[in-house]
N, C-alpha and C positions, 0 to 999 in steps of 0.2 A: 504493500500500499503505500502511495506517495503522501507524504504529509502534507503537501500543499492542497491535496483533495479530501484529507481527513477532517472530519468534524472535531476539532480540538479546542473547545472553548477554555482554556486554562485561564486562572484567575491568580494574580500576584498578591492579593490580600486575602486574609483570612476571614471568612465569613464569620460575623459576630455570634451568630445563634449556633456555632458548631462547638461543641465542648470537649470532644476527644479527638485524637490526632486522625484516626481513620476517617472520622466524618469531615474533618477539615482537609485532609488530602483528597478524599475522593471528590469533593466540591471544587477544590482548587485545579484538580487535574482533569476536570470535565468528564468524570465517571458517572455522576448523578447529578440531578437537580430537584430540588424540593418543590412539590405540587401543593402540599398541604402539610399540616403537622403530622409527622410519622407516615407520610406518603411520598415516595420519590419516583422520578422516571429515571430509567437507564439510559444514557447516551452510549455511542457506539463502543468507546472503550470499556465502560463499566459492564455492558451487556455481554462482550466478548469474554471478559473473566467470568461471569456468571455462567455462561454456556459451557465454559470449559470445565468449572467445578461440576456442573450438572453431568457433563459426559463422563468424567471420572466416576461420579456416583453411579451412574447408570451401568458403566462397564463392570463395575464391582458387585453391584446388585445382580446383574445377569449372570456373572460368574458363580454367584452363590445359589443360583437356580431360581431366583425370584422372577417373577413374570410382571411387566409394565402395562398399566392400564391408566385411563385418565377419567376421573370423576368430575362431575359438575361442581361449580363453586357456589351456585346458588341452590340451596337445599331446603327441602321440606321439612318442618318441625317434627313430624310424628316420630321419626326415628329417635331423636333425641329426648323427646317427651317420654318414649318408652324406655330409655336407659337412665332417665332422671337427669340428664345433663343439661336439659334445657333450663333448668333452675339452677344447677351448679355453675355454669358459665355467667350466668347473670348479666351484669352490665358489660362483661367483657365481649358479649357476643354481639355482632351486629344483626339485629332482627328487624323484619320488615313484613308487609302485607302485600298480597297482590290485588288486583281489581275485585276479586272475588272474597276479599276478606280472610284470605287462607294464609296461615303464618309460615314465614320463610326465614332462613339466615343465610348469612354468608360463611361459608364453611371454615370454622377455626381449627378443626381437625376432623377425621373422617372414619373413626371406628366403626361407628354405627352404619355408615353407607357402604362400607366394605364387607361388614357382616351381612346386610341385607342382600348384597350381590351375591355372596356364597350361598344364602339361603335360596335365592332364586335361581341359581345356576349350576351348583354341584349336585350331582345325582346319586353319587356313589361314595361309600367310605373309600373304596380304592383310590379316590383322587386325592386323598390325604396322605402325606402332607402337602400343603399348598402355601407359597408365601407370593402374596401381590404387593405392588408398590406403584406410586405415582409420583411425579415431580410437577408441584401445581403452586399456585398462589394461595395462600392463607389470608384471613382477616380476623384480626382480633382488637376491639375498641379498647386499648391500652388506656389506663387511667393517666400514666405519664409517658408517653411515647418520647424517646429520647436518644441520644447518641447516634444519629443517623439510621444506618442498617442494623445497628445492634438490637434496638427495641423500636420496632415501627408497628403500625396499624396494618400495614400490608406487606407481605413477605413471601419469599419463594422457599418452599420446604419439600423435602423428599420424605413421604411416610410411607411405611410398609408394614404389612400385617401377615402373621403366619398363622396357620390353620391346622391343627394337629389332632390326632385321635386321643392322646393321653398326655400326662405331665412329661413322661420320658421323651415324648416326640417333641414337646415344647422345648425341653433343656437342649435338644439336639439343634433345632431351628434357631433358638437363642444364641448358641455357640457360632452357628454359621454367620449370624449377623454381626456378632461380636468381632469374629475375625474378619469379615468384610469391612467393618468401620475401622478397624485398625489399618488395614491396607488402603482405604480411602484417604484416611487423614494422613498417613504416611506419604502417600503420592501426592497430596496437596502441599506438603513441605511444612505442615504443622507440628509444633513441639506440644503433644498433648498428654494428658494425664487422665487416667480412667477412675472414677470414684463412684462409691455406693450413693445412691440418691433416694430422695422421697418420690413417691409416685404420683402424689397431688392428684389432680382431677381425673388423670387418666386411669387410676386405680390400679388394681392388681397386687401381685404378692411380692415382687421384687424389681428394682431397676438399678441401671448404672448410667452415669453421665460420662461424656468424653469432654474433657475441659482444656481450653488453652489458657496457661497462667498469664495474667494481665493485671496490673494495678487498676485498670478501668473496668474489670469484670464485675458484674453485679452478683456473682455468687462467690460465697466463701468455701474454701476448701482446707479440710484438715488432712494433713498427711504426716506419715511417720518414715524417716529415711532408714531406720533400722530394720523394719519387717516389710515394708512396702504398703502398710494400710493407708487407704485413702477414702474420703468420704466428703460429700457435701454437707455444708454446716447444718442443714435441715435434716440430715441423717446421722451425722456423727455422734457415736455413743460417748457420753461423758461419765467418766469414772469419779466418783465422790472424792474430794480432796480433803485429807484429814487436817483438822485445826485444833489447837488446845483452847479449851473451854474451862471455866471454872467448875470444879468438881462438886458433885452433890447437887441437891436441888435448892437452890437459894429462894428466899421469899419472893413471891410476885409482888412488884411495886409499880404503882403508877406515878409517873413523873411528869410534872408541868414542863412543857416544851414550847413556849410561846414562839410563833413565827419561825418555827424549826420545820422544814418540810422535806428536804432532799437529803438523801445519804450524806452527802459532803457536809451539809449543815449539822446533821445528826452527829457524824464523827467528830466534829469540833466540840459540839455541846457536851457530848458524853466524854469526851478524851479517850476513845477507844479505836479499835479497828474496823473497816468496813464488814468484815466476816462476822462481826458480832451482831449484825442486824439481819433480819428477814423482812423484805419489802413484800407489800401485798398489793397486787394490781387486780383491778374488776375488768372483766370482759363482758361484752354481749356475745353470746354463742347462738345463733339462730334465734329461738325465741325466748331465751332464758339469759339469766346472769350467772357468772361464776368468778371465783377469786382464784389467783394463781400465786404462789410464793416461791421465791428464789433467795438465795443468800443476798446480802447487801452488795457484794463486789460482783454479782453475776447479772446476766441479762436473760430474759425469758425467750425461749425459742418458740415462737408463735406457730410454726408448722407442728412441731412435736405436740405442743398443746392442742391444737386443732384436731390433729389425728387421735389424739387420746380422748378428747372430748366426743368426737365423731360428729363435727359440724358438717352440714351440707354447704351452708353458705360460708362467707368469710367471717372469720373471727375478727371483731373489732373492739377497740377499747371502749369501755363503758362511758356514756356521757356524763359530763360532770354533774348535771342535775340528779342522774341515777346513782352516782357515787354518793352524794349527800342524802339520797333517800335511803339507800342500803345500809350505809354506815352511821348515819345521824351525824357525820361530821363533815368538814371541808375537805377537798383533795389534798392527800398528803398525810393523812392521818389514819388511813385504812389498816384494819388488822384482822386476824382470823377468829378471835375471841368474841363470840355472840353473833357472829354473822349467819344469817339464816339462808345462805346459798352454799352450793357445793365448793368445797375448798380443795384445790389441786396443789400439792407441795412437791417441791424436787427432792430428789434423793438427798442431797446435802443437807436440806433443811431438817430432815428427819433424824440427822446426826448432830444436830446443834443443841447446846445446853446452855441455859441461863442467858438466852439472848434477848434482843430488843426488838419490838413490834410497835405499829400503831395501835392506839387504844380505841379507835372508833369514837373518839371525843376530840373536838377541835382543839389544839394546843397541848395534847396530852400523849404520851408513849407509855407502854408497859416494858419494865426490865425484868431480867430473871425469869423469862417465860420458858417452859418446858412443855413439849409434846406428851401427851398422855394425862398429864395432870391440868394444864390449863385449857388445852383444846386438842382435838384429833382431827387431822385432815380426812377428808373422804377418800383421797386418792394420793398415792405416793408414788412418783415415777421420774424418769429422766426428762425434765422439760426446760432445760437450760441450753444456752448457746456455749459450744466449745471454745476454748481460748489456747493460745500460745502457751506452750509449758505444760498443760494438762498432760495427764498420763494417757499413753496410747491404750485404747481398749483391747488391742491384740497382743502387745508385748510389754506394755508398761513403761516404754521410753517416752521422753518428752515429744509432745505433739508440736508440728510446725503448721502455721496457716499462711494462706495466701488468697489472692482473689483471681476468680477464672471466668473465662467466657465459655458458656455452654454451647458446644457446636453440634452435639449429638446426643440422644437419649434413647436407651432401649429399655423395654418393659416387658415382664412377664405378666399378661393381663389375666391369665387363667380362663375363668368361665364368666366373668363380669358381664360381659356384652353378649356372650352367646346364651346365657341365661335369661337376660332381660328381653333378648330379641327372638328367642327360640331357635338357636342355630343347634341342630343335633344331626345325628346320622345313626343309621341301622347296621350294626357290626354283623360279623359272619354268623353270629348265633341267631340273629334277628332282634336283639336287644337294643333299645333306643338309647343313646349315650350323647353327652353334651361336648361340642367341639371345644378344645383349649386354645387359646389364642395368645399371640405376642404382639407388640407393637415397637416401631423402630423409626425414629425421626432423625433427620439432619436438617439443620438450618443452612441451606444453601447460600443465601445472601448474607447470613451473619458469617459463614466461613471466609468470605471475602473480607469482611471487616477484621475478623480475627487475624487473618494472615497479615493485613497492614499493621495492626496494632502489635503484633509479634515482631515486626521488622521494618523500620524506617529510620531515617537520618535527617538532619537538618534540610537536605535537598529535596526530599521526597520519598516516595515508596521504594522498598527494596524487596521486590516480590519475588516468591518461588516462580522457577521456570514454568511449572504446571499451571500457574494461576495468572500469570502477566498476560495482559491483552495481545502483546506482541512480544516475540522472544529476542529479536535482535534490531538493531538500527544502524544504517550506513548514513554517515554525514559528510558531505563535501564541505570543505570549510568556506571555500569561496565558489559560488555557483556561476561566476562569471569567467573562471578559468575552465577551459575546456578540458584539459587533461585530468583535472580533479573530476569534474562531471563524468567523463567517460569512464574513468577507472571505478568511480562510485556505482554507476550504471552496471558496470560488469561484475563487480562484487554482489549487488543486489541481486542481478539475474541468477548468478551461480547459487546463492543462497536459496532463492525461490526454487530452483529446480532441485535443491536437495531437501525440499519439504519444510524450510525454515520459514517460520511466520515473521516476516521482515518489513521494517519501515525504511523508506528512502527520503531523508529530510531534504527535499529539493527547494525549499523556501528561500527566497532572498532575503534571509535574516542574518544578523550577527551571529557568529559561532557561538558566542556566549548564551545567546537565547536559546539556540538548539540544544546546547548541553543541558541548560536548566530545564527545558521541557522534557528531555529524554529521562532525567533523573527523577523529575517530578512525578511522570506516569510510571515509573517502575519498571523500564525496559532492561532486562537482565544483562545483556551485553551489547557493545556498540564498537563500530570500526569507523575512525576518523580519516578521511582522505584529505591531506594537507600539502604543504610546499614539498614534502619529500616524495610525492607521487612519481615525480620524474625519475628517481631512483629505485621506484617499485616498492617503496617503504610507507607503511600506514601505520595508525595506532590502534591497537587492540586494548579494550578495557572492559572488565567484568564491573557490574554495578556494585558488587560486594568489595571490590578493590579500591585502595587509596589512588594508586598510581596506574598509569597506562604503560604498554610495552610497545615498542617499536618492532613491527614484523614486516616481512613480505606480504604482499597482498594475498598471495596464494596461502601462506602459512596462516595469516589472520582469518582468511575465509574457513579453512580447516579447522582452526581452532574454534570458531564459532559452532560449527556443525558438530564437533566433537563434544563441546561443553553443553549444548542444548540436548543432544541424544543422551548424555550421561545423566543428566539432571531431570529428565522427564520420568 
């Protein structure tokens, strides 16, 4: 492709609404343009990269024995209502009505529709196992769309669904997808980590996420270098940390604490440590209110709590007026003693002695509180967020934490959707049995953002060969010099003949502008034809290298071909 003919609307200024580097660079490089909040169009360069990611995904899914199809994006409500997810997705689902007042949605995910397809089309148990997939646009009305392609309201996703006769079959299908995902992300040049994860609204018995570590990632990862344990914060198991507490059961005492609300203020007031406090937080869980307790130096893991409570809708902090009604005190003085709602206490709270809590009276706290004597939680479980330095649940060594970008997620759904929708088969003996399912997703457009977040410099993107929109660029320094133009054309033609996706920057621009654009858009390797072309010498430079090398035109051309083929 000649750059003079390429739609390349690069920007020199960083857009004010772009918060993270991948968003900034894709806007600056002319990969994407914002249409509305969380909605983007893909310009030629961006679309080429997205299509390359799709093709790698497609090749590895086919290699794993999956079959591609394509579902509609506009979906009738009935299947989601049958599975119960019409309510679960809530405001995150784009819902609409047709002219006949029938309910539809823009597909956020397609478990129900794939299940219905198999119900309608599969005739015999002999057709199982079967894995079906599609690469399609999804729609979710995110409360806070941000970070460009990282969290949008419209995005491209690969979703696959396996259908097996039993759990053993599901295990085998799951392993095939696990291996396929490892190959996909390796081919994309992503440095990824596999972590245990929460299944969320998808349901099922188990799941794993494929994460790219990045400080801008929205997901927390807990991992152990000693044994290899890794889990999303939402799933990471927390081992109670032992602390020294006063021995024996001291006398329960009500202490006046005027204008003291936060743990920081309480620590100063009582002249003690944060772990001597247990904070009580009130939540609205569907149509009821609950209280959750963690140690003063910990945070509540709302996903763990939601799963424990069994919420259908989102778990939300209780409104201040409800806190006052339930505790008879202002916010900041809640405690479990005398509460007439269910209390969920973290495992560490159960091991505390003579600790401090809110007294459910404005301006007062209780000290020397002991479980069993002063109150008894309705539930004791792991409901806190894991932290750096916590004991690894697998080997006991200190846990490390990082932020990560989720690029893939695989689930063992079991019979959640086949039960709800009636997907069964009749086995060899004539007995009716329920089909066992798995679900496997990859954020195609998010993979592009993750690749950029993983590798960039002050000049622009440093993209893997497999993801870059073009693999190489040939730049004549002076387009008025016939010798330079002729050699650049010859190299360009040779690279094309060898299957290299190459740009020829034939613009009458300063060479510095050409270099900046090539680096900005992430071309992996370039050849520069300059003053030494009369000697048959050109400059060869990889995007990852600081310096260029002088080579003969033939050697440079061969070096490009070798480099591209080695890195695909």
